[in-house]
VOGU-3710 file (C-alpha; in Angstrom, 3 decimals, decimal comma):
1> mkvlvtdpia> 16,904/-28,343/-27,242  15,262/-31,590/-27,772  15,246/-34,056/-24,724  14,421/-37,461/-25,512  12,873/-39,431/-22,370  12,963/-43,316/-23,286  11,663/-44,409/-19,582  8,718/-43,104/-17,691  9,445/-40,275/-15,246  7,429/-38,387/-12,896
11> epgldrlrea> 5,429/-35,151/-14,614  7,253/-32,680/-12,478  10,458/-33,391/-14,155  9,228/-33,314/-17,439  7,417/-29,944/-16,172  10,857/-28,377/-15,280  12,269/-28,966/-19,085  9,047/-27,647/-20,736  9,166/-24,561/-18,521  12,755/-24,224/-19,723
21> dhdvetaydv> 11,534/-24,187/-23,304  13,084/-27,299/-24,158  11,230/-29,753/-26,438  10,230/-32,703/-24,454  9,799/-35,987/-26,420  8,777/-39,076/-24,913  9,252/-42,382/-26,423  8,962/-45,240/-24,154  9,584/-48,760/-25,104  11,492/-48,152/-28,096
31> egddlrsava> 14,983/-49,815/-29,010  17,098/-50,747/-31,507  17,137/-48,897/-34,891  14,224/-46,741/-33,443  15,889/-45,624/-30,286  19,003/-44,617/-32,791  16,763/-42,467/-34,811  14,928/-41,129/-31,842  18,080/-39,917/-30,426  20,152/-38,603/-33,236
41> dagalvvrsg> 18,540/-34,827/-32,909  18,709/-35,011/-29,310  20,580/-32,730/-26,616  19,784/-35,134/-23,899  18,750/-38,448/-22,842  16,998/-39,135/-19,950  16,603/-42,862/-18,842  15,730/-45,044/-15,936  16,867/-48,555/-15,824  14,881/-49,826/-18,756
51> tevdrelfea> 16,827/-48,281/-21,735  20,485/-49,718/-22,595  22,625/-46,676/-23,479  25,597/-48,148/-25,320  28,300/-47,354/-27,752  26,269/-47,460/-30,920  23,558/-45,099/-29,347  26,333/-42,461/-28,651  27,658/-42,945/-32,049  24,112/-42,154/-33,513
61> apeltivgra> 23,649/-38,769/-31,236  26,071/-36,626/-32,338  24,104/-33,579/-30,499  24,041/-35,468/-27,307  25,158/-33,278/-24,552  23,953/-35,292/-21,087  22,385/-38,987/-20,471  20,277/-38,365/-17,114  19,706/-41,515/-15,242  16,583/-40,800/-13,124
71> gigvdnidid> 18,138/-42,676/-10,255  21,264/-44,292/-8,970  22,324/-47,273/-10,826  24,301/-46,504/-14,259  25,185/-50,089/-15,110  22,900/-49,730/-18,364  25,055/-46,944/-19,298  28,312/-47,544/-21,408  30,246/-44,699/-19,458  33,536/-45,178/-21,370
81> aatehgviva> 31,762/-44,735/-24,544  29,932/-41,450/-23,307  33,398/-40,295/-22,003  34,929/-40,835/-25,493  32,213/-38,982/-27,333  32,288/-35,981/-24,738  28,647/-36,922/-23,175  28,018/-36,176/-19,712  26,664/-39,054/-17,499  24,464/-37,949/-14,473
91> napegnvraa> 22,645/-39,738/-12,201  20,111/-38,704/-8,826  21,760/-40,592/-6,056  19,855/-38,225/-3,402  16,205/-38,326/-4,457  15,777/-41,928/-3,818  18,212/-42,478/-0,799  15,569/-42,132/1,712  13,222/-44,221/0,217  16,026/-47,168/-0,746
101> aehtvamtfa> 17,110/-47,019/2,828  13,157/-47,099/4,165  12,777/-50,287/2,058  15,950/-51,894/3,408  14,810/-51,370/6,935  11,335/-52,841/5,992  12,617/-55,772/4,534  14,968/-56,067/7,457  11,928/-56,444/9,526  10,020/-58,655/7,100
111> aarsipqahg> 12,790/-61,196/7,091  13,588/-60,912/10,972  9,890/-61,504/11,750  8,158/-63,683/8,932  5,636/-60,801/8,224  4,828/-61,530/4,594  4,670/-65,388/5,386  2,270/-64,670/8,507  0,176/-62,594/6,656  -0,244/-64,736/3,963
121> rlkqgewaks> -1,206/-67,640/6,044  -3,824/-65,748/7,855  -5,287/-64,205/4,671  -5,803/-68,180/3,987  -7,537/-68,383/7,122  -4,518/-70,116/9,053  -3,566/-68,540/12,553  -0,261/-69,946/12,491  1,086/-68,151/15,465  3,046/-70,976/16,359
131> dylgtelnga> 4,767/-71,370/13,422  6,822/-67,984/13,425  9,169/-66,979/15,982  11,012/-64,172/15,380  14,538/-62,599/15,411  14,852/-59,142/17,593  17,382/-56,556/15,960  18,041/-54,717/19,332  21,761/-56,087/19,963  22,122/-57,707/16,909
141> tlgivgfgrv> 25,065/-56,791/14,578  24,115/-55,133/11,210  26,798/-55,638/8,446  26,565/-53,326/5,716  28,491/-53,814/2,419  28,683/-50,758/0,333  28,803/-47,725/2,790  27,666/-44,827/0,470  24,541/-42,711/0,621  22,236/-45,488/0,963
151> gqevakkldg> 24,076/-47,612/3,432  24,774/-44,669/5,667  21,230/-43,976/5,796  20,505/-47,310/6,679  22,953/-47,228/9,337  21,601/-44,609/10,986  18,073/-46,003/11,290  19,127/-49,492/12,465  21,750/-48,103/14,954  18,737/-46,415/16,516
161> lgmnlvaydp> 17,122/-49,370/16,866  20,225/-50,556/18,946  22,082/-52,622/16,153  25,636/-52,901/16,300  27,377/-51,766/13,099  30,040/-53,291/11,121  30,758/-52,099/7,520  32,789/-53,184/4,394  33,798/-50,697/1,564  37,078/-50,400/0,134
171> yiseeragrl> 36,366/-46,469/-1,019  35,801/-44,973/2,347  37,749/-43,957/5,742  37,716/-45,492/8,891  37,192/-41,958/10,199  34,174/-41,550/8,383  32,446/-45,038/9,107  33,354/-44,390/13,011  31,654/-41,002/12,745  28,169/-42,982/11,767
181> gaelveldec> 28,997/-45,571/14,585  30,385/-48,326/12,296  33,398/-50,314/12,268  35,012/-50,565/9,213  36,263/-54,241/8,364  37,063/-56,691/5,716  34,514/-58,565/3,873  35,134/-61,760/5,165  34,755/-60,333/8,636  31,761/-58,223/7,719
191> leqadvltlh> 29,989/-61,456/6,706  31,293/-63,448/9,620  30,155/-60,913/12,152  26,541/-59,927/10,624  23,359/-61,208/12,427  21,988/-58,955/9,189  23,450/-58,309/6,151  22,537/-55,571/3,779  24,053/-54,702/0,506  24,487/-51,248/-1,134
201> tpltpetedl> 26,890/-51,834/-3,940  26,313/-50,986/-7,688  26,573/-53,761/-10,320  30,053/-53,758/-11,776  32,297/-56,687/-13,156  34,061/-56,413/-9,888  30,871/-57,023/-7,553  28,786/-59,445/-9,762  27,974/-62,826/-7,851  29,784/-60,982/-4,880
211> issdeldrmd> 27,736/-62,854/-2,300  27,743/-66,358/-3,534  28,233/-70,061/-1,761  31,583/-69,530/0,128  30,357/-65,799/1,145  26,959/-67,109/2,106  28,518/-70,133/4,237  30,157/-67,488/6,106  26,975/-65,862/7,309  25,773/-69,135/9,304
221> ggflvncarg> 22,280/-68,348/10,717  22,248/-64,840/9,642  19,730/-62,864/7,288  20,666/-61,451/3,639  19,030/-57,984/2,771  19,410/-56,573/-1,150  17,580/-53,717/-2,101  20,539/-52,439/-4,048  21,352/-54,141/-7,787  20,561/-57,562/-9,314
231> gvvdedalaa> 23,457/-59,559/-9,822  25,253/-58,619/-7,011  23,965/-62,007/-5,333  24,044/-65,270/-6,611  20,381/-66,145/-6,490  20,698/-69,916/-7,116  23,330/-70,333/-4,568  21,088/-67,933/-1,881  17,945/-70,117/-2,605  19,941/-73,103/-1,678
241> avddgtlrga> 21,730/-71,596/1,440  18,499/-70,395/2,772  16,632/-73,954/2,176  19,226/-75,899/3,935  19,159/-73,431/6,769  22,618/-72,043/6,247  20,830/-68,744/6,362  17,581/-68,041/8,495  15,953/-65,996/5,660  16,434/-63,268/2,944
251> aidvfadepl> 14,922/-60,402/1,638  15,455/-59,512/-2,044  14,027/-56,551/-3,926  16,377/-56,752/-6,976  17,035/-59,234/-9,188  19,510/-60,324/-11,993  16,880/-60,467/-14,557  13,768/-58,253/-14,169  10,969/-59,066/-14,321  11,832/-62,397/-12,120
261> sadsplldvd> 11,115/-65,186/-14,146  8,325/-67,503/-12,624  10,772/-70,418/-12,233  13,650/-68,606/-9,988  14,500/-70,855/-7,266  13,856/-67,828/-4,739  10,113/-68,373/-5,550  10,290/-71,841/-3,910  11,806/-71,013/-0,525  9,209/-69,934/2,000
271> dvvvtphlga> 11,844/-68,072/3,877  12,914/-65,638/1,269  10,761/-62,685/1,006  10,548/-60,855/-2,470  9,398/-57,675/-3,679  9,398/-56,439/-7,588  12,080/-53,722/-7,177  10,060/-51,211/-4,932  13,068/-49,621/-3,148  12,596/-46,171/-4,946
281> sthaaqenva> 8,820/-46,698/-5,301  7,296/-44,008/-3,438  5,782/-40,649/-4,453  8,424/-38,387/-3,042  11,233/-40,532/-4,482  9,853/-40,654/-7,922  9,479/-36,846/-7,912  12,709/-35,864/-6,286  14,922/-38,105/-8,895  13,070/-36,739/-11,852
291> tdiadqvlsa> 13,298/-32,995/-10,795  16,789/-33,830/-9,902  17,744/-35,084/-13,527  15,945/-32,224/-15,016  17,966/-29,515/-13,057  21,240/-31,240/-14,217  20,122/-31,766/-17,693  19,594/-27,501/-17,694  22,966/-27,205/-15,972  24,443/-29,105/-18,712
301> frnepvmnal> 22,591/-27,025/-21,531  23,814/-23,762/-19,583  27,249/-24,873/-19,609  27,278/-25,188/-15,895  28,738/-27,609/-13,689  26,572/-30,945/-13,397  26,356/-31,791/-9,877  26,086/-35,728/-9,983  28,591/-36,197/-13,064  29,949/-39,345/-13,263
311> napsmdasaf> 32,346/-38,782/-15,907  33,290/-34,989/-15,639  34,217/-32,581/-13,169  31,858/-31,154/-10,881  31,708/-28,618/-7,812  29,431/-27,095/-5,308  26,899/-24,816/-6,560  27,955/-22,201/-4,390  31,229/-22,152/-5,532  30,922/-21,971/-9,184
321> prvrpyldia> 29,781/-18,446/-9,439  33,733/-17,775/-8,306  35,214/-20,022/-10,647  33,147/-19,749/-13,741  34,846/-16,464/-15,025  37,968/-18,687/-15,147  36,624/-21,458/-17,565  36,783/-19,351/-20,588  40,249/-17,773/-19,257  41,795/-21,075/-18,907
331> stagkiatql> 40,460/-22,505/-22,357  41,545/-19,301/-24,179  45,052/-19,440/-22,642  45,276/-23,397/-23,655  44,187/-22,299/-27,508  46,368/-19,384/-27,342  49,782/-21,914/-26,211  49,032/-24,817/-28,257  48,901/-22,654/-31,579  51,954/-20,624/-30,576
341> ldgrvegvei> 54,097/-23,916/-29,463  53,854/-24,714/-33,177  54,496/-28,368/-32,694  53,172/-31,851/-31,113  52,217/-30,968/-27,418  53,700/-33,506/-25,042  52,919/-31,827/-21,919  50,496/-29,414/-20,235  51,186/-27,338/-16,874  48,458/-25,359/-15,583
351> ryageiaeee> 49,191/-23,254/-12,736  46,716/-21,145/-10,217  48,042/-18,437/-8,286  46,483/-15,845/-5,593  42,672/-16,547/-4,422  42,037/-18,987/-7,432  44,145/-21,377/-5,466  41,605/-21,748/-2,759  39,025/-22,933/-5,040  38,016/-26,206/-6,724
361> vdlvtasale> 39,720/-26,088/-9,931  39,132/-29,158/-11,595  36,196/-27,758/-14,113  39,015/-25,066/-14,778  41,621/-27,560/-15,490  39,214/-29,472/-17,806  38,682/-26,121/-19,581  42,273/-25,488/-19,972  42,727/-29,164/-21,821  39,831/-28,433/-24,012
371> gvfeplewqv> 41,350/-25,188/-25,303  44,491/-27,084/-25,619  43,272/-29,609/-27,725  40,479/-27,857/-29,748  43,142/-26,392/-32,614  44,702/-29,847/-32,822  41,455/-30,800/-34,574  40,320/-33,295/-31,957  36,767/-33,667/-30,837  37,029/-32,151/-27,371
381> navnapriad> 35,111/-31,001/-24,553  35,689/-30,580/-21,134  34,271/-34,054/-20,403  36,823/-36,167/-22,665  39,801/-33,838/-22,365  41,365/-35,396/-19,520  40,960/-38,774/-21,226  42,563/-37,406/-24,506  45,509/-36,527/-22,701  45,794/-39,831/-21,215
391> ergidvtesk> 45,373/-41,635/-24,463  48,096/-39,796/-26,146  50,451/-39,954/-23,492  50,398/-36,398/-22,750  51,619/-35,310/-19,252  49,236/-33,099/-17,394  50,434/-31,160/-14,119  48,267/-28,961/-12,022  49,871/-26,808/-9,203  48,405/-23,953/-6,717
401> trqsedfqsl> 50,273/-21,239/-4,985  48,483/-18,842/-2,634  51,003/-15,999/-3,566  50,637/-13,823/-6,600  52,640/-11,006/-6,865  50,918/-8,661/-9,615  47,295/-10,058/-9,805  44,630/-11,185/-7,216  44,317/-14,395/-9,165  46,160/-15,793/-12,091
411> vtvtvkngdr> 45,781/-18,903/-14,468  48,651/-19,936/-16,368  48,499/-22,705/-19,064  51,915/-23,730/-20,539  52,260/-26,097/-23,486  55,423/-28,280/-23,847  57,440/-29,872/-26,801  60,988/-31,235/-25,554  62,969/-28,047/-24,697  60,164/-25,614/-26,035
421> evgvcgtlfa> 57,549/-24,225/-24,170  54,839/-21,561/-24,363  53,192/-19,938/-21,300  49,910/-17,951/-21,679  48,466/-16,335/-18,672  44,895/-14,797/-17,698  43,150/-13,180/-14,927  40,156/-10,864/-14,143  40,112/-6,898/-13,863  37,972/-5,274/-11,534
431> gedprivrid> 36,570/-8,700/-10,661  34,417/-9,269/-14,211  36,787/-8,161/-16,599  39,078/-10,949/-18,356  42,434/-10,597/-19,850  45,487/-12,273/-21,216  48,068/-10,427/-19,261  51,414/-12,671/-20,365  52,160/-14,841/-23,392  55,615/-16,597/-23,827
441> gfrvdaipag> 57,093/-14,764/-20,945  55,903/-10,926/-22,787  53,555/-8,860/-20,522  50,441/-7,983/-22,684  47,129/-6,848/-21,981  44,689/-8,694/-24,689  40,777/-9,194/-24,452  40,231/-13,061/-24,745  37,649/-12,710/-27,205  36,779/-12,346/-30,921
451> hmlvarnkda> 39,650/-12,259/-33,716  43,077/-11,972/-32,267  46,604/-11,416/-34,480  50,004/-12,480/-32,307  52,869/-11,176/-34,285  56,725/-11,431/-33,136  58,670/-9,100/-34,710  61,986/-7,169/-34,584  61,641/-4,143/-32,302  62,559/-1,690/-35,113
461> pgvigfigtv> 60,722/1,638/-36,141  57,680/1,671/-38,474  56,930/-2,113/-37,649  53,595/-1,629/-35,883  52,885/0,641/-38,411  53,739/-1,608/-41,273  51,366/-4,140/-39,751  48,577/-1,679/-39,605  48,883/-0,617/-42,857  48,528/-4,116/-44,035
471> lgdsniniag> 45,116/-4,868/-41,915  43,700/-1,603/-43,260  44,499/-2,362/-46,809  42,271/-5,592/-46,105  39,628/-3,650/-44,261  40,393/-5,341/-40,975  39,703/-2,927/-38,144  42,158/-3,164/-34,848  39,927/-3,195/-31,900  42,831/-2,902/-29,945
481> mfnargtigg> 46,456/-3,678/-29,652  49,519/-4,254/-26,857  53,338/-4,147/-27,641  55,803/-5,784/-25,586  59,574/-6,002/-25,720  62,246/-7,796/-24,392  65,361/-5,433/-24,959  65,512/-2,306/-26,976  66,022/-3,473/-30,452  65,542/-7,270/-29,643
491> ealtvynldh> 62,347/-9,317/-30,066  58,961/-7,892/-29,343  55,489/-9,434/-29,078  52,431/-7,639/-30,211  48,573/-8,953/-29,821  46,173/-7,121/-31,954  42,365/-7,499/-31,205  40,834/-7,460/-34,766  36,803/-6,943/-36,140  37,171/-9,612/-38,512
501> avpedlrerl> 39,313/-12,925/-39,383  42,936/-12,483/-40,742  43,098/-14,392/-44,131  46,365/-16,917/-44,937  47,474/-14,621/-47,464  47,636/-11,402/-45,160  49,983/-13,662/-42,972  52,014/-14,512/-45,618  52,566/-10,806/-46,526  53,173/-10,088/-43,177
511> eaderiigtr> 55,824/-12,655/-42,909  57,384/-11,736/-46,025  58,887/-8,745/-44,744  61,988/-9,672/-42,670  61,269/-7,744/-39,695  58,435/-9,995/-39,005  59,305/-13,236/-37,332  56,218/-15,116/-37,623  52,564/-14,536/-36,956  49,517/-16,500/-35,409
521> yialngte> 45,731/-15,762/-36,166  43,634/-17,190/-33,208  39,381/-17,389/-33,432  38,238/-16,927/-29,740  34,854/-16,697/-28,381  32,412/-14,308/-29,625  33,818/-14,688/-33,605  31,147/-14,608/-36,308
//
């Protein structure tokens, strides 16, 4: 497949994609119509922060499977639009965590000890030793806003230097913060306690200008360090706070607009240390994020879980082999159930029983929803299926039980419309052999692949022979079949695995017989 790379990444990442026989095309500095034209036939798009991936770009890229961000921040990617178009968005948060944390520590020392200022003056021939009286970090309080991967790594490093740790993060537990030696507090308290405040939040509508004049006033006499994302700090307010002595200093690596303009007020304040977005600029970090995002692109192409997907279910790689066979089973069960319901889907229930109930099943549930919606002619995949359900007001429930009377593991997909519902159950035989084992309460044994005909008929002599004759007259071979009935002479359900598709006129011929209650032709995986 074609992989379009629009921002420079390290060669080892490009090499990994090429070694997998994918066509890697680099198109740096393209934008507008040229970018939309370049991405039109791409299966993957790899970017950094320099490419704006907006709704128009997704609309121009019908083949796109994944957008990979070689780094952490994804504020340049419209994730909602990606999800609507069924495109995975993934980042590489681990590759530059260490580099970003180390730069934060370096900038903390630079601000606290006026290292760049003293260096500059000495280079100019001034021995300004008496002008710089630094601040020791031992015993000081470090306030951390955003206690994710980078924030936690900074905490580990500066805790070892004897700093006291407080953290603000509405999405982390007190237990997790406590294990890292940090006290979890509200934002105002974090600001007021911090001798040094470091920021590690993404740029979102909620975090834009998170730190402005009021917040800086609460940091009376402290230092602020931002190596996270530009726009989180009001730069005009920060320059004023350092200039008037509200803060002792600041160290900033990221800016609202980059490159930083020469007329930025931050450049006019001596006690503000600035660097040109160097947080991830180490050889190791650049190689790590490039190879990490390449691996995620390859996983997406292989229909494997993408470990750092931001808008799609993911799972631990070690668990995936145990779950993978159930993805197709769940999708097939959903597809069969929807077509047998013969009406609007108002609710979907996915039940897990037996050993599969002990696994992470988000991917399986997404596959089941994909199967449910596919026959309804919605543009659907496992990425956007949960959103489709939500947008259409379809109630989705998931349940688990360790108990399974007949099978080691059982996945049941039930679709509902008012009082009418159809359930389809799938399992694995001998660990590897997928089977559909129940359809609408009837016990069956059907291979979930190829062409399938499901017939409801009266339990009467000659019915199966009649169906076989009609199929034979059309040169459609029966690869396998299973008949189940409720009571003698009552209603029966028969599943036929066939070698060829069933045309509509053949179904009409079958249903013209009064013994046939109804038929459904279902094309499954492996059809040609």
